[in-house]
C-alpha positions as CSV (number, residue, x, y, z in Angstrom):
1,M,-166.8,58.2,-52.4
2,K,-164.0,55.7,-52.9
3,K,-166.4,52.8,-52.2
4,F,-168.9,54.2,-54.8
5,N,-166.1,54.4,-57.4
6,K,-165.1,50.7,-56.7
7,I,-168.7,49.6,-57.2
8,S,-169.1,51.6,-60.4
9,T,-165.9,50.2,-61.8
10,L,-167.0,46.6,-60.9
11,F,-170.4,47.2,-62.5
12,L,-168.8,48.5,-65.7
13,C,-166.5,45.5,-66.0
14,V,-169.4,43.1,-65.6
15,F,-171.5,45.0,-68.1
16,F,-168.6,45.0,-70.6
17,M,-168.1,41.2,-70.2
18,I,-171.8,40.5,-70.8
19,A,-171.7,42.7,-73.9
20,V,-168.7,40.8,-75.3
21,L,-170.3,37.4,-74.6
22,I,-173.6,38.5,-76.3
23,T,-171.7,39.9,-79.3
24,S,-169.6,36.7,-79.6
25,G,-172.7,34.5,-79.3
26,C,-174.4,36.4,-82.1
27,G,-171.3,36.1,-84.3
28,N,-171.1,32.4,-83.7
29,S,-174.7,32.0,-84.5
30,T,-174.3,33.9,-87.8
31,T,-171.2,31.8,-88.6
32,T,-173.0,28.6,-87.8
33,K,-176.0,29.6,-90.0
34,T,-173.7,30.5,-92.8
35,T,-171.8,27.3,-92.6
36,N,-175.0,25.2,-92.5
37,Q,-176.4,27.1,-95.5
38,E,-173.2,26.6,-97.5
39,T,-173.3,22.9,-96.7
40,T,-177.0,22.7,-97.8
41,N,-176.3,24.7,-101.0
42,K,-173.2,22.7,-102.0
43,R,-173.6,21.4,-105.5
44,K,-173.4,17.7,-105.7
45,L,-170.6,16.2,-107.8
46,I,-170.5,12.9,-109.8
47,G,-167.3,11.7,-111.3
48,Y,-167.8,9.6,-114.4
49,C,-164.8,7.4,-115.3
50,I,-165.0,5.9,-118.7
51,P,-162.5,3.8,-120.7
52,D,-162.3,5.9,-123.9
53,T,-164.4,8.7,-125.3
54,S,-163.4,7.7,-128.8
55,E,-166.0,4.9,-128.5
56,P,-169.3,6.4,-129.7
57,F,-171.4,4.3,-127.3
58,L,-169.5,5.4,-124.2
59,A,-169.3,9.1,-125.3
60,N,-173.0,9.2,-126.0
61,L,-174.0,7.4,-122.8
62,S,-171.9,9.5,-120.4
63,N,-172.9,12.8,-122.1
64,S,-176.6,11.8,-122.0
65,V,-176.3,11.1,-118.2
66,K,-174.5,14.4,-117.7
67,Q,-177.3,16.3,-119.5
68,M,-180.0,14.7,-117.3
69,F,-178.2,15.6,-114.1
70,E,-177.7,19.2,-115.3
71,K,-181.4,19.8,-115.0
72,D,-181.1,18.8,-111.3
73,G,-178.2,21.1,-110.7
74,V,-175.8,18.2,-110.2
75,E,-172.3,18.5,-111.7
76,V,-171.1,15.5,-113.7
77,Q,-167.4,15.5,-114.7
78,I,-166.5,13.0,-117.3
79,A,-162.9,11.5,-117.1
80,N,-161.5,9.9,-120.2
81,A,-158.9,7.2,-119.4
82,A,-158.0,6.9,-123.1
83,G,-157.6,3.1,-122.6
84,D,-155.0,3.5,-119.9
85,A,-155.7,1.7,-116.6
86,N,-153.2,3.7,-114.6
87,T,-154.8,6.9,-115.8
88,Q,-158.2,5.7,-114.7
89,V,-156.8,4.8,-111.2
90,S,-155.5,8.4,-110.9
91,Q,-158.9,9.7,-112.0
92,I,-160.8,7.7,-109.4
93,E,-158.3,8.9,-106.7
94,N,-158.8,12.5,-107.8
95,F,-162.6,12.3,-107.5
96,A,-162.1,10.8,-104.1
97,T,-159.9,13.7,-103.1
98,M,-162.6,16.1,-104.4
99,K,-165.2,14.3,-102.2
100,A,-167.4,13.4,-105.1
101,D,-170.8,12.3,-103.9
102,L,-170.7,9.4,-106.5
103,I,-168.1,7.9,-108.8
104,I,-169.3,6.0,-111.8
105,V,-166.7,3.6,-113.0
106,M,-166.6,1.8,-116.4
107,A,-163.3,0.0,-115.9
108,V,-160.5,-0.2,-118.4
109,D,-159.1,-3.1,-116.3
110,P,-161.4,-4.2,-113.5
111,T,-158.6,-5.7,-111.4
112,S,-156.5,-2.6,-111.4
113,V,-159.1,-0.2,-110.0
114,A,-160.3,-2.3,-107.0
115,D,-157.9,-0.6,-104.5
116,A,-158.7,2.9,-105.7
117,I,-162.4,2.1,-105.3
118,K,-161.9,0.9,-101.8
119,K,-160.1,4.1,-100.9
120,A,-162.8,6.2,-102.5
121,Q,-165.4,4.4,-100.4
122,A,-163.4,4.9,-97.3
123,S,-163.3,8.7,-98.0
124,G,-167.1,8.8,-98.2
125,C,-167.7,8.4,-101.9
126,K,-170.3,6.0,-103.2
127,V,-169.2,4.0,-106.3
128,L,-171.4,2.7,-109.1
129,V,-169.7,0.2,-111.4
130,A,-171.0,-0.4,-114.9
131,G,-169.9,-3.2,-117.2
132,S,-166.8,-5.0,-116.0
133,D,-167.1,-6.4,-112.4
134,T,-164.4,-4.8,-110.2
135,G,-165.4,-7.0,-107.2
136,V,-166.0,-4.0,-105.0
137,Y,-168.7,-1.4,-105.4
138,D,-171.8,0.1,-103.8
139,A,-173.9,-0.9,-106.9
140,I,-173.3,-2.5,-110.2
141,M,-175.0,-2.5,-113.6
142,Y,-174.0,-5.5,-115.6
143,I,-174.8,-7.8,-118.5
144,D,-174.0,-11.4,-119.4
145,Q,-171.2,-10.7,-121.8
146,F,-171.1,-14.2,-123.3
147,E,-174.8,-14.0,-124.1
148,D,-174.2,-10.5,-125.6
149,G,-171.6,-11.9,-127.9
150,K,-173.8,-14.9,-128.7
151,M,-176.7,-12.6,-129.6
152,I,-174.4,-10.8,-132.1
153,A,-173.7,-14.2,-133.6
154,K,-177.3,-15.2,-133.6
155,M,-178.4,-12.1,-135.6
156,A,-175.7,-13.0,-138.1
157,A,-176.8,-16.6,-138.2
158,D,-180.4,-15.6,-138.8
159,Y,-179.2,-13.3,-141.6
160,I,-177.2,-16.0,-143.3
161,S,-180.0,-18.5,-143.1
162,A,-182.5,-16.1,-144.6
163,K,-180.1,-14.6,-147.3
164,Y,-178.5,-17.9,-148.3
165,P,-181.0,-20.6,-147.5
166,N,-179.3,-23.2,-149.7
167,A,-175.7,-22.5,-148.7
168,A,-173.5,-25.5,-148.2
169,P,-171.7,-26.0,-144.9
170,N,-168.7,-23.7,-144.4
171,S,-169.4,-21.7,-147.6
172,I,-170.2,-18.3,-146.2
173,E,-167.1,-16.5,-145.1
174,V,-167.2,-14.6,-141.9
175,A,-164.7,-12.3,-140.2
176,I,-164.6,-11.3,-136.5
177,L,-163.2,-8.0,-135.1
178,E,-162.8,-8.6,-131.4
179,S,-161.2,-7.0,-128.3
180,R,-160.1,-9.1,-125.4
181,D,-158.6,-6.4,-123.1
182,T,-160.7,-7.5,-120.0
183,P,-162.1,-10.8,-118.8
184,E,-165.6,-9.6,-119.6
185,A,-164.6,-8.5,-123.1
186,S,-163.1,-12.0,-123.7
187,Q,-166.5,-13.5,-122.7
188,R,-168.3,-11.4,-125.3
189,C,-165.8,-12.5,-127.9
190,D,-166.2,-16.1,-127.0
191,G,-170.0,-15.6,-127.6
192,M,-169.3,-14.1,-131.0
193,A,-167.3,-17.2,-131.9
194,E,-170.4,-19.3,-131.5
195,I,-171.4,-18.3,-135.0
196,T,-170.2,-21.5,-136.5
197,K,-172.3,-23.6,-134.0
198,L,-175.4,-21.5,-134.7
199,C,-175.0,-21.5,-138.5
200,P,-173.3,-24.5,-140.2
201,A,-173.0,-22.5,-143.4
202,A,-170.7,-19.9,-141.7
203,K,-166.9,-20.2,-141.8
204,V,-164.7,-17.9,-139.8
205,V,-161.8,-17.0,-142.1
206,K,-160.3,-14.1,-140.1
207,V,-160.2,-12.9,-136.5
208,I,-158.7,-9.5,-135.9
209,G,-158.0,-8.4,-132.3
210,G,-157.8,-5.1,-130.5
211,I,-160.6,-3.4,-132.5
212,K,-162.9,-1.2,-130.5
213,N,-163.1,2.2,-132.3
214,T,-164.2,3.5,-135.6
215,D,-160.9,4.4,-137.1
216,A,-159.2,1.1,-136.2
217,A,-162.1,-0.8,-137.6
218,Q,-162.2,1.1,-140.8
219,A,-158.5,0.4,-141.3
220,A,-158.9,-3.3,-140.4
221,A,-161.8,-3.7,-142.9
222,E,-159.7,-2.2,-145.7
223,N,-156.8,-4.7,-144.9
224,L,-159.3,-7.5,-144.5
225,F,-160.7,-7.2,-148.0
226,Q,-157.2,-7.2,-149.5
227,T,-156.7,-10.7,-148.3
228,N,-160.2,-12.0,-147.9
229,P,-162.4,-10.4,-150.6
230,N,-165.2,-13.0,-150.3
231,V,-166.2,-12.2,-146.7
232,K,-169.9,-11.7,-146.6
233,V,-170.5,-11.0,-142.8
234,V,-168.4,-9.2,-140.2
235,L,-169.1,-9.5,-136.5
236,C,-167.8,-6.6,-134.4
237,Y,-167.1,-6.2,-130.7
238,N,-169.0,-2.9,-130.3
239,S,-170.8,-0.2,-132.3
240,G,-167.6,1.8,-132.7
241,A,-166.1,-1.0,-134.7
242,G,-169.4,-1.7,-136.5
243,I,-169.6,1.9,-137.6
244,G,-166.0,1.7,-138.8
245,V,-166.7,-1.3,-141.0
246,N,-169.9,0.3,-142.3
247,A,-167.9,3.4,-143.2
248,Y,-165.5,1.4,-145.2
249,A,-168.2,-0.6,-147.0
250,M,-170.2,2.5,-148.0
251,R,-167.3,4.7,-149.2
252,P,-166.4,5.1,-152.9
253,G,-163.9,2.6,-154.0
254,S,-164.8,0.0,-151.4
255,K,-164.3,-3.6,-152.5
256,I,-167.8,-4.3,-151.3
257,T,-169.6,-3.4,-154.5
258,D,-172.9,-5.1,-153.8
259,K,-174.1,-3.6,-150.5
260,S,-177.2,-5.9,-150.4
261,D,-174.8,-8.9,-150.2
262,F,-172.9,-7.8,-147.1
263,A,-173.8,-7.4,-143.4
264,V,-172.2,-6.2,-140.2
265,F,-173.4,-7.1,-136.7
266,C,-172.2,-5.7,-133.3
267,S,-173.2,-4.7,-129.8
268,D,-173.6,-1.4,-127.8
269,L,-176.5,0.4,-129.5
270,D,-176.2,4.2,-129.7
271,P,-178.0,6.7,-131.9
272,Q,-175.6,6.5,-134.7
273,S,-175.6,2.7,-134.9
274,K,-179.4,2.7,-134.5
275,Q,-179.8,5.0,-137.6
276,A,-177.4,2.8,-139.5
277,V,-179.5,-0.3,-138.8
278,I,-182.7,1.6,-140.0
279,D,-180.9,2.7,-143.1
280,S,-179.8,-0.9,-143.8
281,A,-183.3,-1.8,-144.8
282,S,-182.7,0.1,-148.1
283,N,-179.0,-0.8,-148.3
284,K,-177.9,2.7,-147.5
285,S,-176.0,1.0,-144.7
286,V,-174.7,-2.5,-144.2
287,L,-174.9,-2.4,-140.3
288,R,-177.9,-4.7,-140.0
289,G,-178.1,-5.6,-136.3
290,V,-176.9,-4.3,-133.0
291,V,-177.4,-5.7,-129.5
292,K,-178.8,-3.2,-127.0
293,F,-178.5,-3.7,-123.3
294,G,-180.5,-2.0,-120.6
295,G,-184.1,-0.9,-120.8
296,K,-185.4,1.3,-123.6
297,D,-183.1,4.1,-122.4
298,L,-179.8,3.0,-120.8
299,A,-178.8,6.6,-119.9
300,A,-182.1,7.0,-118.1
301,D,-181.6,3.8,-116.2
302,T,-178.1,4.9,-115.2
303,Y,-179.4,8.4,-114.2
304,T,-182.2,6.9,-112.1
305,L,-179.9,4.6,-110.1
306,A,-177.2,7.2,-109.7
307,K,-179.8,9.8,-108.5
308,K,-181.0,7.4,-105.8
309,M,-177.4,6.8,-104.6
310,I,-176.6,10.5,-104.2
311,N,-179.9,11.3,-102.6
312,G,-179.6,8.6,-99.9
313,E,-182.6,6.6,-101.2
314,Q,-182.7,2.8,-101.3
315,F,-181.2,1.2,-104.3
316,N,-180.4,-2.3,-105.5
317,K,-176.8,-3.4,-105.2
318,K,-176.9,-5.6,-108.3
319,N,-178.7,-4.4,-111.4
320,P,-178.7,-6.8,-114.4
321,D,-179.3,-5.2,-117.8
322,P,-181.5,-7.1,-120.3
323,L,-180.2,-7.8,-123.8
324,T,-182.3,-7.0,-127.0
325,P,-181.3,-7.6,-130.6
326,I,-182.0,-4.5,-132.7
327,T,-182.7,-5.0,-136.4
328,P,-184.5,-2.9,-139.1
329,E,-187.8,-4.6,-138.0
330,N,-187.8,-3.2,-134.4
331,A,-185.2,-0.3,-134.4
332,N,-187.9,2.4,-134.4
333,E,-189.3,1.0,-131.1
334,F,-186.1,2.0,-129.3
């Protein structure tokens, strides 16, 4: 009887151990499946670091890309550095900590973000740089900044030649609103300064630095015409500045009384500047030309490249953007 009890007890112990193992195995399987499912269903994240949302071109571009990715269920967080390089470094570091699938960087200062980009890459993030060359990236979208500035000058030169065909050398006053906050920005401004080489009739009478947004440009234009009332053409670093000068020119009380005898040219086409160019044909605007870079849709180009990067598809490391002068004659094509 005692022998039987020992056997029964041993049998029960073995049975209990097997039951525990089976239960544990089922639990681990369920946990593994749940973990795998959570990983599969994790929403992808893109961090979009831009220099300043007060620049219409940058705000429109980043928001357009965000809207495109929303349809794919991809989250895009836009980080505004407000022109501060240190802020942008912190933003890149934060996205790296969040394990963003991709960080898009339009650098305030390309030299200051290089280390942050390296750390982000080391943490597993891919980095797409647009505009200024940071020297380190997984992919870059870029333009020839000098040629961009020179194209602004060329549109102005063509306008002066057509508007004032008999103008004497150095007789048409020109002002330049520039921004030299990065090496690439300086290259664009150097290109803008080619106006006097491209058009002998042009004479640069004023250069104003640090102008990249609408409010600053509007204030600069008002001051400009206090001291240089005979300026006929203004070249601007970007569309934000171009829109600002246009706003001054078109407002009541502006010293620019004959709108048909004044012109503004700039870079960075966006919907607002495009419409202004179209309106300039009937002198409802004085913004008569804007350089566009990228294909017909820069936001779509950015989206396409970024999508390849987060989905593990093949992509080109270097992606040069073409430059196109947009005037009333071709604006509706873009």
